[in-house]
C-alpha positions, 0 to 999 in steps of 0.5 A: 682357528684357521683350520676350522675356517678351512674345514667349514669353507666347503660345507654348505648346509641345504635346508629342507633336504635329508633323511626326512625329505623322502618320508615327507614326499611319500606323505604328501603323495599319500595325502593326494593319492589316498583320497583320489583312490577312494574316490575312484573306488567309490565311483567304480562300486556305484557304477557296478551296482547301478549296472546290476540294477538297471 
C-alpha cells in the first residue's frame, strides 16, 4: 500500500486536456471560421455581380 501512495504522489491529472483537446480546438475554430468565410465569399460574389451590372 505504501508503494501505491508513492507511485501516485507525482500523478496530477489535468482535466480538459489530452487527445481530444486538439480536435475540440479545431472544431471550435471551424465553427467560427466557416461562417465567417461564407460571409466573406458571399459578399465578394455579390460585389462582383454588382460591379458587372453597374
